[in-house]
C-alpha positions in Angstrom: -5.2 -0.4 1.8 -6.0 -0.3 -1.7 -7.4 -3.4 -3.5 -4.5 -3.7 -5.9 -2.1 -3.9 -3.1 -3.9 -6.5 -1.3 -4.3 -8.8 -4.2 -0.5 -8.5 -5.0 0.3 -9.2 -1.2 -2.0 -12.2 -1.1 -0.3 -13.5 -4.2 3.1 -12.9 -3.1 2.5 -14.7 0.3 0.8 -17.7 -1.5 4.0 -18.1 -3.8 6.2 -17.5 -0.9 7.9 -14.7 -2.8 9.7 -12.9 0.0 11.2 -10.4 -2.3 7.9 -9.2 -3.6 6.4 -9.2 0.0 9.3 -6.9 1.0 8.8 -4.5 -1.9 5.0 -4.4 -1.5 5.5 -3.8 2.3 7.7 -0.6 1.4 5.0 0.4 -1.0 2.2 0.2 1.8 4.3 2.1 4.4 5.3 4.7 1.6 1.6 5.1 0.7 0.4 5.5 4.2 3.0 8.1 5.1 2.2 10.3 1.8 -1.5 9.9 2.5 -1.0 11.0 6.3 1.1 13.9 5.1 -1.4 15.2 2.6 -3.9 15.1 5.4 -1.9 17.1 7.6 -1.6 19.6 4.9 -5.3 19.9 4.4 -5.5 18.1 1.1 -8.6 16.0 0.6 -8.4 12.7 -1.3 -11.2 10.6 -2.8 -10.7 6.9 -1.9 -11.7 4.3 -4.4 -12.4 0.8 -2.8 
């Protein structure tokens, strides 16, 4: 999970912002889906941590 997403999720949970948690969760699943489809197509991505 990207660092920027982890930070935003932590902040949203701390602030009890349910709407933002929901949106960020959707972002995470979209990111994972897109990343896995790129791997199946043979595209190599560099990961930044």
